[in-house]
N, C-alpha and C positions, 0 to 999 in steps of 0.2 A: 504494499500500499504506500510505503514511503516514497517510492519513485513517482508516484502521482503528485506529490507536493510540490508547489512552486518553491523557489529558492527562498523567498520571504517566509512561507509557511513552514519550511524546514528549519529555518532560523528560530521561529517561534518554539518548535518542539525542543530544539537544543537549548535555547535560553531558559526554557521552563525548568530544566534541571539546575541551572544556575540560581534561578529564582528560589527554588525549593531549598537548595543547599545554603543560600544566604540567609533564609529565614529559619534555618535549623530544622527543617522538616525532613522526614525520612521517606517520603512518598511524593510523587509528582501528581498533583490533582488539578481540577479545572481552574482553581484559583491561581496556580502557577502559570498555566497556560494563558490566562487572561493577562496577568502581569507581563508576560513575555510579548503577547500580541501588541500591547501598548507601545512597544518600542518601534513599531512600524506605523507611525502616525500618518503617513501619506496614503496607506492602503485602506480601501473600503473595509468597514467593520471597526478597525481600530480608529480610523478618522471619525466615524459615527459616534463611537463612545467618547472621544475627546471633545467633539461639539457639545455633548450632553454634560460635559464637566467631569467625566471620569478620566483622571490623570494617573500617571504611575504612582505619584505620592499618595493620592486619595485611595487608590486600589490597595497599595501596600499597607496603608493604615487600616483599611477594611479587613484585609486577609489576617493581618497581625491581631486584630480584635476578635477574630473568629477562631483562628487556629493558633494556639499559643506556643507551640514548639514541637520538637521530635517526639515521636511516639504518642502523639495526641490522639486519643481514641474518643474523647468526649466532644460532643458537638454542643451547640448553644442550648439545645433543649435538655441535654443531660446535666449541663451546669445549673440550669434553672431548677431542675428536680432536686439536685443536691443543695442548692440555696434554700429550697423549701423545707429541707430537712435539717437546716441550720449549718450546713457545710458551705463555706465561702472559699471556692478555689483560689481566688486572688489572695485572700488572707492567708491561706495554707502556704502558697508560694512565697509570700512576703515573709512569713515567720521562718520558713525553711532557709531562705537566703539571708535572713538576719542572723540566724544561728550557725549556718554552715557556709555561707559565702554566696556570692552571685552565681547563678546557673546551677545551684545544688540539685535541682530536680531535672536537669537536662538529660542526664544519662549518657550512655555510651552511643557511638555512632550506630545507626540502624543497619538493616540488612543491606546487602549488596557487596560489591567488592571494591577494594581500594587498589589503585595502581600508581607506581611512580612514573612521572613523565620528566624527562630531562629537557630543560630549556637551554637557552644560551649559557647562562651563568647560574641557573638555579635548578633545583629539584623540587617539584610540587607533588604532594599527595592528593590524587583526585579520586573521589568516591563515586561510584556509579549509584545513582539513585533511581529505583524502579518507579513505574507508574502505578498509582492507586487505581482502583477499579473505575472511579468517577473520571479520571483523566483518560483512561482507555475508552470509556464510553464517549467522551467529547470527540476524540479522534475518529471513532466509528461513525458518529453523527456528523462529523464534517464531511466524511466520504459520502454519506447518504445525501447531504445537502448538495454536494457537487454533482452527484448522479441525477438528482431530482431536477436540477437546472440544466442537465446535459452539458456541464462544463467539463472539459477535459483535464483540468488541473485543480488540485485542492489549494485554495489560496488563504490568506489571513482572514478574509471575509467568511469563508466556510468554517474555519476554526471558530471564529467569534460566534457564528450561528450555532455551532456545536456546543459551545460554552453556554449560550443563552437557553438551549434546549435542556440543560442539566436541571434535574429536580431533587438532587440530594440536599440533605441539611446544610452542609457547609456552603454549597454554591448559593442556595436560597438565602443564607445569612449574609453572604458577601454582597449579593445584589441588593438586599434590604438595606445594609449599611451604606451602600453607594447611592441609594435612592433611585434605583432604576427598576422598571417593570419589564422583565424579559420579553414578553410578548409584544409590547409596543416598540421596544428597541429592535427586536427582530425585523418588524416591518420597515423601520428606518434603514436598517442594514440591507435588506432586500431592495429598497428604493435606491440606495447608493450603488449596489451592484448593477442595477438596471441602467442607471445614469452613466456608469463607467464602461458599460458594453458598447 
């Protein structure tokens, strides 16, 4: 499937790994693909989101507010249930860091393999970060979007349409924090695709 991706859409997939890594996340999800897509501000889909006020900074803040770190298995609804039981996750994190130092709850690197790559004067440790199910679903939906439009290539716009189709708790919480309604934004992206054709 990857051979059908445009150069920019391939870059989105590659950048998504960097976005996940920079946030300390151990899986690539729809939120990381969204952050990566925003790097292509001239492309339909990303340009649509930027016109609506979704910037890389606002998106990063929304993602950080929803997914707090590596091995994060709790979504916003889970945190709400725990809060109803008198457990405040942010307070638990604050106290752990107060007692044991910053990042005390971060844990060891997640699954995947690490490899050493030698650069000109440096050696860097690069860890492969696998896709979460929601990230894979976005890419499959991007393919479906391209096929439905009879487009030969999967572009940034198709990836954004795949992201907007996501219905998992994390994606919905990010959309909510960004103040966007996926169905309405989808129509705007489709309008931009038609105008670009």
